[in-house]
C-alpha positions as CSV (number, residue, x, y, z in Angstrom):
1,M,-2.9,-12.0,27.6
2,M,-6.2,-11.2,26.0
3,S,-8.6,-8.7,27.7
4,K,-12.2,-8.6,26.5
5,R,-12.9,-5.3,24.7
6,L,-15.7,-5.1,22.1
7,L,-14.7,-2.8,19.4
8,S,-17.1,0.0,18.4
9,T,-18.1,0.1,14.6
10,A,-16.4,3.4,14.3
11,N,-13.1,1.7,15.0
12,I,-13.4,-1.0,12.4
13,G,-11.5,0.3,9.4
14,N,-12.9,3.7,9.8
15,T,-16.3,2.5,8.7
16,T,-19.8,3.9,9.1
17,A,-22.5,2.2,11.2
18,E,-23.2,-1.4,10.3
19,S,-26.4,-3.3,9.9
20,R,-27.3,-6.9,9.6
21,K,-29.3,-7.8,6.5
22,K,-30.0,-11.4,5.4
23,G,-27.1,-12.8,7.4
24,K,-24.6,-10.2,6.0
25,I,-23.0,-7.1,7.4
26,V,-23.5,-4.0,5.2
27,S,-20.6,-1.4,5.7
28,N,-19.9,1.6,3.5
29,G,-22.0,-0.1,0.7
30,L,-19.9,-3.2,1.0
31,E,-21.6,-6.5,1.8
32,T,-19.6,-8.7,4.2
33,S,-19.9,-12.1,5.7
34,D,-21.8,-12.8,8.9
35,I,-19.4,-11.8,11.8
36,S,-20.1,-15.2,13.4
37,Q,-17.9,-16.7,10.8
38,Q,-14.8,-14.8,11.8
39,G,-13.2,-17.4,14.1
40,A,-10.9,-16.8,16.9
41,N,-7.8,-14.5,16.7
42,S,-5.6,-17.4,16.7
43,E,-6.9,-18.6,13.3
44,Y,-5.5,-15.5,11.5
45,T,-2.2,-16.3,10.0
46,V,-1.7,-13.2,7.5
47,G,-1.0,-9.8,8.8
48,W,-1.5,-6.8,6.5
49,I,-0.5,-3.3,7.5
50,Y,-1.0,-0.1,5.4
51,A,-0.1,3.4,6.0
52,L,-3.0,5.5,4.9
53,T,-6.7,5.2,5.6
54,T,-7.6,5.6,1.9
55,E,-5.5,2.5,1.3
56,S,-7.9,0.5,3.3
57,V,-10.4,0.8,0.4
58,A,-8.0,-1.1,-1.8
59,A,-7.2,-3.7,0.9
60,R,-10.8,-4.4,1.6
61,A,-11.6,-4.7,-2.3
62,F,-9.0,-7.6,-2.4
63,L,-10.8,-9.7,0.4
64,D,-13.1,-12.5,-0.9
65,E,-14.9,-12.3,2.6
66,E,-15.0,-9.6,5.3
67,Y,-16.0,-10.1,8.8
68,G,-15.7,-6.8,10.6
69,G,-13.5,-6.4,13.8
70,P,-12.3,-8.8,16.4
71,E,-14.3,-9.4,19.7
72,A,-11.1,-9.1,21.8
73,V,-7.6,-7.8,21.5
74,A,-4.5,-7.8,23.7
75,Q,-4.4,-5.4,26.7
76,H,-3.3,-1.9,25.6
77,D,-3.9,-2.7,22.0
78,N,-5.8,0.4,20.6
79,S,-5.4,-0.4,16.9
80,S,-8.5,-1.0,14.7
81,Y,-8.6,-4.2,12.7
82,I,-10.4,-5.6,9.6
83,L,-10.8,-9.3,9.5
84,G,-11.4,-11.3,6.4
85,K,-10.3,-14.0,4.1
86,I,-8.5,-14.4,0.5
87,S,-8.9,-18.0,-0.7
88,S,-8.1,-20.1,2.3
89,H,-6.1,-17.5,4.2
90,N,-7.5,-15.7,7.2
91,I,-6.3,-12.2,7.1
92,V,-6.1,-9.3,9.6
93,I,-5.7,-5.8,8.3
94,T,-4.8,-2.6,10.1
95,V,-3.8,1.0,9.5
96,L,-1.3,3.5,10.9
97,P,-2.6,6.3,13.1
98,N,-3.6,9.4,10.9
99,T,-0.8,11.6,10.1
100,E,1.8,9.1,11.7
101,Y,3.6,7.9,8.5
102,S,6.8,6.9,10.1
103,T,9.0,3.9,11.0
104,T,8.3,4.5,14.8
105,S,4.5,4.2,14.5
106,A,4.8,1.2,12.1
107,A,6.8,-0.5,14.8
108,A,4.2,0.0,17.5
109,I,1.3,-1.1,15.3
110,A,3.2,-4.3,14.4
111,R,3.9,-5.1,18.0
112,D,0.1,-4.7,18.9
113,M,-1.0,-6.9,15.9
114,L,1.4,-9.8,17.1
115,H,0.2,-9.6,20.6
116,S,-3.5,-9.8,19.5
117,F,-2.9,-12.2,16.7
118,P,-0.1,-14.5,17.9
119,N,-0.2,-16.9,14.9
120,V,0.4,-14.3,12.2
121,R,3.3,-15.8,10.0
122,I,2.7,-14.2,6.6
123,R,3.5,-10.5,7.0
124,L,2.8,-7.7,4.4
125,M,3.3,-4.0,4.4
126,V,1.4,-2.7,1.4
127,G,0.8,0.9,0.2
128,I,2.2,3.5,-2.0
129,G,5.8,4.3,-2.8
130,G,8.0,6.7,-4.9
131,N,9.8,5.3,-7.9
132,T,13.7,5.7,-8.6
133,P,13.8,6.0,-12.4
134,S,16.7,4.4,-14.3
135,L,17.6,3.2,-17.7
136,K,17.7,-0.5,-16.6
137,R,14.2,-0.7,-15.4
138,D,11.4,1.2,-17.0
139,I,9.2,1.4,-13.9
140,R,6.1,3.6,-14.5
141,L,3.3,5.0,-12.4
142,G,0.9,2.4,-11.3
143,D,3.6,-0.4,-11.4
144,I,4.3,-2.5,-8.4
145,V,7.6,-3.0,-6.6
146,V,8.0,-6.0,-4.2
147,S,10.9,-6.0,-1.9
148,S,13.5,-8.7,-2.6
149,P,17.2,-8.7,-1.7
150,G,18.2,-10.9,-4.6
151,G,17.1,-13.1,-7.4
152,G,13.7,-11.6,-7.6
153,K,12.0,-14.9,-7.1
154,G,8.4,-14.9,-6.1
155,G,5.3,-17.1,-6.4
156,L,2.7,-14.3,-6.2
157,L,2.8,-12.9,-9.9
158,D,0.1,-14.9,-11.5
159,D,-2.3,-14.5,-8.5
160,I,-1.6,-10.7,-8.3
161,E,-2.5,-10.4,-12.1
162,I,-5.8,-12.3,-11.8
163,T,-6.9,-10.3,-8.8
164,L,-6.0,-7.0,-10.4
165,K,-8.0,-7.9,-13.5
166,K,-10.9,-8.6,-11.2
167,I,-10.5,-5.2,-9.4
168,K,-10.2,-3.2,-12.6
169,K,-13.5,-4.2,-13.8
170,R,-15.0,-2.0,-11.1
171,K,-15.6,1.5,-12.1
172,N,-14.4,3.1,-9.0
173,Y,-10.8,1.5,-9.4
174,R,-9.7,3.0,-12.8
175,K,-6.2,4.4,-13.2
176,P,-5.5,8.0,-14.3
177,T,-4.9,8.4,-17.9
178,L,-1.5,7.4,-19.3
179,T,-0.9,11.0,-20.3
180,S,-0.7,12.1,-16.8
181,D,2.4,9.8,-16.3
182,R,5.3,12.4,-16.8
183,L,8.9,11.8,-15.7
184,Y,10.7,15.2,-15.5
185,K,14.4,15.5,-16.2
186,S,16.6,15.6,-13.1
187,D,17.5,19.4,-13.7
188,V,13.7,20.4,-13.8
189,I,12.9,21.3,-10.2
190,H,9.4,22.5,-9.2
191,P,9.5,25.9,-7.4
192,S,8.7,25.3,-3.7
193,H,6.8,28.5,-3.6
194,S,4.7,27.7,-6.5
195,S,1.2,26.4,-6.1
196,E,0.6,25.6,-9.7
197,S,0.6,22.0,-10.7
198,C,3.7,20.7,-12.6
199,E,1.4,20.0,-15.7
200,I,0.7,23.8,-16.0
201,T,4.3,24.9,-15.1
202,Y,6.4,22.3,-17.1
203,G,4.1,19.7,-18.6
204,N,3.3,21.4,-21.8
205,N,7.0,21.7,-22.8
206,E,8.3,18.3,-23.8
207,T,12.0,19.4,-23.4
208,N,11.4,19.2,-19.7
209,L,10.3,15.5,-19.9
210,V,12.4,12.3,-20.1
211,V,11.6,10.6,-23.7
212,R,10.1,7.2,-23.0
213,N,8.4,4.6,-25.1
214,K,4.7,5.0,-24.8
215,R,2.6,2.4,-23.3
216,N,-0.4,1.3,-25.0
217,K,-3.7,-0.2,-23.8
218,E,-2.2,-3.6,-24.0
219,D,0.6,-2.6,-21.6
220,D,-2.0,-1.0,-19.2
221,N,-1.6,-3.9,-16.6
222,P,0.8,-3.0,-13.9
223,A,4.4,-4.4,-14.3
224,I,5.7,-6.2,-11.2
225,Y,9.4,-5.7,-10.2
226,Y,11.4,-7.2,-7.4
227,G,14.3,-5.6,-5.8
228,L,15.6,-3.1,-3.2
229,I,13.2,-0.7,-1.4
230,T,14.6,2.1,0.7
231,S,12.7,3.1,3.8
232,R,13.2,6.5,5.5
233,N,11.3,8.8,7.9
234,Q,11.2,11.7,5.4
235,L,9.4,12.0,2.0
236,M,12.0,11.6,-0.8
237,K,11.9,14.8,-3.0
238,D,15.5,15.3,-3.5
239,I,16.6,14.2,-6.9
240,C,20.3,14.3,-6.1
241,I,19.9,11.8,-3.3
242,R,17.5,9.8,-5.3
243,D,19.8,9.4,-8.3
244,K,22.8,8.7,-6.1
245,L,21.1,5.7,-4.5
246,I,19.9,4.5,-7.8
247,N,23.5,4.4,-9.2
248,K,25.1,3.1,-6.0
249,K,22.6,0.7,-4.5
250,G,20.2,-0.1,-7.4
251,V,17.2,1.1,-5.3
252,L,13.8,0.7,-6.9
253,C,11.5,2.4,-4.6
254,F,11.3,4.7,-1.5
255,E,8.7,4.3,1.3
256,M,8.4,5.7,4.9
257,E,7.3,2.8,7.2
258,A,9.0,-0.6,6.6
259,A,12.2,0.1,8.5
260,G,10.3,0.2,11.7
261,L,8.9,-3.3,11.2
262,I,12.2,-5.0,10.7
263,N,12.8,-6.0,14.3
264,Y,9.3,-6.7,15.2
265,F,7.4,-7.7,11.9
266,P,9.8,-9.0,9.3
267,C,7.6,-8.7,6.1
268,L,7.2,-8.5,2.4
269,V,7.0,-5.0,1.4
270,I,4.8,-4.2,-1.5
271,R,4.4,-0.7,-3.0
272,G,2.3,0.7,-5.9
273,I,4.3,3.6,-7.7
274,Y,2.6,6.9,-7.3
275,D,5.4,9.4,-8.1
276,Y,9.1,9.5,-9.1
277,S,10.5,10.8,-5.8
278,D,11.2,14.2,-7.0
279,S,9.9,17.7,-6.5
280,H,6.8,17.3,-8.9
281,K,4.6,15.7,-6.2
282,N,0.8,15.1,-6.9
283,K,-1.9,12.8,-5.6
284,D,-3.4,11.6,-8.9
285,W,-2.0,8.3,-8.8
């Protein structure tokens, strides 16, 4: 059942104060459609969950129209929502609570979304993930892995490429330089006590790196891979476990939330690769 609860602007996608201007809503410098166009909660059929607040910037950039938050949600639903549209699809977006990147919190958020938006049928878990490097698939930082138990068939490939080209034209959405994409050999472990970056400690010695074909500017568009994604409650930094799962299961990516959604929110998991699931962690990507 729905209980009337007007969301404050502070709860809407972590935005700042909003103001109306010429029939539009201006939020964080983004001009969004008049909130009167948002429609009822029952009209939203695509649910999009992300783990990090910073990922909401990317999520909002993909929207053709943005409406703000819903006028009402289900009782006891304390989640914050962003409503919008991509093409003809009405989309509801939400983020996990700060610092709670886990399967448990993801399950709670999913249940709340389905109570407040009962007609959500297309379900997406989108965010960043750690790659599992292998000789079979040359997955690099910035590439995309889509969960698929077999066959790798999907109809989103062309539309994803078109949208990414549109986003890349914006100066604020540039990738790091290709030279910062380093894959370290499995026996090169970054000392846990060291505060220095891997680039300073190991990056200048090419014997520490796996030799790979260089990608040029023509290869700069993200490659999209379909396959198995492993979900766990802990960040993957153990190379031995990583390589074991690569060899035995053919895993392409690690992430930390999707397993909590399986029972309540069967969904397509989409992850942008930001590291190689090893001890050489950084946030550049």
